[in-house]
C-alpha positions as CSV (number, residue, x, y, z in Angstrom):
1,X,-119.0,147.5,-101.4
2,X,-119.1,143.8,-102.2
3,X,-121.5,143.0,-105.1
4,X,-121.3,139.2,-104.8
5,X,-119.1,136.3,-104.0
6,X,-116.9,136.1,-107.1
7,X,-115.1,132.8,-106.3
8,X,-114.1,130.5,-103.6
9,X,-110.6,128.9,-103.9
10,X,-109.1,125.7,-102.7
11,X,-105.5,124.9,-102.6
12,X,-104.6,121.3,-103.7
13,X,-101.5,119.2,-104.0
14,X,-102.6,117.4,-107.2
15,X,-104.7,119.5,-109.4
16,X,-105.3,116.7,-111.9
17,X,-106.8,114.4,-109.3
18,X,-108.8,117.3,-107.8
19,X,-110.2,118.1,-111.3
20,X,-111.2,114.5,-111.8
21,X,-113.0,114.5,-108.5
22,X,-114.9,117.7,-109.3
23,X,-115.9,116.5,-112.7
24,X,-116.7,112.9,-111.9
25,X,-118.2,113.3,-108.4
26,X,-119.9,116.6,-108.8
27,X,-120.6,116.9,-112.5
28,X,-118.8,120.2,-112.8
29,X,-117.5,121.4,-116.1
30,X,-114.2,123.0,-116.5
31,X,-114.4,126.7,-117.5
32,X,-110.7,127.3,-118.1
33,X,-107.3,126.2,-116.8
34,X,-103.9,127.7,-116.9
35,X,-100.6,128.4,-115.3
36,X,-100.1,131.9,-114.0
37,X,-98.0,134.1,-111.7
38,X,-99.9,135.0,-108.5
39,X,-98.7,138.0,-106.5
40,X,-99.7,137.0,-102.9
41,X,-96.9,139.3,-101.5
42,X,-94.2,137.6,-103.6
43,X,-94.6,136.3,-107.2
44,X,-95.3,132.6,-107.3
45,X,-96.2,130.2,-110.1
46,X,-99.5,128.4,-109.8
47,X,-101.7,126.0,-111.8
48,X,-105.4,127.1,-111.7
49,X,-108.6,125.4,-112.8
50,X,-111.9,127.3,-112.7
51,X,-115.4,125.7,-112.5
52,X,-118.7,127.5,-112.7
53,X,-121.1,126.9,-109.7
54,X,-124.3,128.9,-110.3
55,X,-123.3,132.6,-110.3
56,X,-120.0,131.8,-108.6
57,X,-116.7,130.3,-109.6
58,X,-114.8,127.5,-107.7
59,X,-111.1,127.8,-108.1
60,X,-108.6,125.0,-107.6
61,X,-105.0,126.1,-107.2
62,X,-101.8,124.0,-107.1
63,X,-98.6,125.8,-106.2
64,X,-95.8,125.0,-108.7
65,X,-92.9,126.0,-106.5
66,X,-91.9,125.4,-102.9
67,X,-92.3,129.1,-101.8
68,X,-95.0,131.6,-101.2
69,X,-98.3,131.8,-99.5
70,X,-100.0,129.2,-101.6
71,X,-97.3,126.6,-100.9
72,X,-97.2,127.6,-97.2
73,X,-101.0,127.1,-96.8
74,X,-100.8,123.7,-98.5
75,X,-98.0,122.6,-96.3
76,X,-99.8,123.8,-93.1
77,X,-103.2,122.4,-93.8
78,X,-103.1,120.1,-96.8
79,X,-105.8,120.2,-99.5
80,X,-108.7,122.4,-98.7
81,X,-110.0,126.0,-98.2
82,X,-107.8,128.8,-99.4
83,X,-109.7,132.1,-99.8
84,X,-112.9,133.8,-100.8
85,X,-113.0,136.6,-103.3
86,X,-115.6,139.3,-103.4
87,X,-116.6,141.2,-106.6
88,X,-116.4,145.0,-106.4
89,X,-117.3,147.6,-109.0
90,X,-114.1,149.6,-108.6
91,X,-111.2,147.8,-107.2
92,X,-109.0,150.9,-106.5
93,X,-111.9,152.7,-104.8
94,X,-112.6,149.6,-102.7
95,X,-108.9,149.3,-101.8
96,X,-108.8,153.0,-100.7
97,X,-112.0,152.5,-98.6
98,X,-110.7,149.4,-96.9
99,X,-107.3,151.0,-96.2
100,X,-109.1,154.0,-94.7
101,X,-110.7,151.6,-92.3
102,X,-107.3,150.1,-91.3
103,X,-107.5,147.0,-93.5
104,X,-104.2,146.4,-95.1
105,X,-103.9,145.3,-98.7
106,X,-101.0,143.0,-99.7
107,X,-100.7,144.4,-103.2
108,X,-99.8,148.0,-104.1
109,X,-101.5,147.4,-107.5
110,X,-104.1,145.0,-108.7
111,X,-102.8,142.0,-110.6
112,X,-104.4,140.4,-113.6
113,X,-106.4,137.2,-113.0
114,X,-108.1,135.3,-115.8
115,X,-110.7,137.9,-116.7
116,X,-110.4,140.2,-113.7
117,X,-108.2,142.4,-111.6
118,X,-107.4,141.1,-108.1
119,X,-105.9,142.2,-104.8
120,X,-105.4,140.1,-101.6
121,X,-106.3,141.6,-98.2
122,X,-104.0,141.1,-95.3
123,X,-105.3,137.9,-93.6
124,X,-104.5,139.2,-90.1
125,X,-107.1,142.0,-90.8
126,X,-109.9,139.8,-92.0
127,X,-112.0,137.0,-90.6
128,X,-110.8,134.6,-93.4
129,X,-108.4,135.0,-96.3
130,X,-110.1,137.4,-98.7
131,X,-109.6,139.0,-102.1
132,X,-111.2,141.8,-104.0
133,X,-112.0,141.2,-107.7
134,X,-113.1,143.6,-110.4
135,X,-114.2,141.8,-113.6
136,X,-112.6,143.2,-116.7
137,X,-114.7,141.3,-119.4
């Protein structure tokens, strides 16, 4: 089902200082950055910066409001690990397969990421917070 690790995400309180750290300390180059609406059960505004790390992407996410899963995780744990996303060839087929195995999906429909469709799996049903991603470009 999973074809590779697509991205690893970190939630941060200050995306600007986190970006500076990634660029100055680790020599990473910014792929893209933008504000978007994430679905994570309820719509929430986030600021996202993406960095290439070999064949994978590192995602920094700052919540822009004081509600939703992203904000709650930041308040509970501070800066750090948020989720891992696995690439799949067909997101709807993968959703159906996981649901048939009893793994709940937060999203009824995939939402649009930067250049991919994405759904979030119910964290209670997985070892760690996980997403499925189908690249669209």
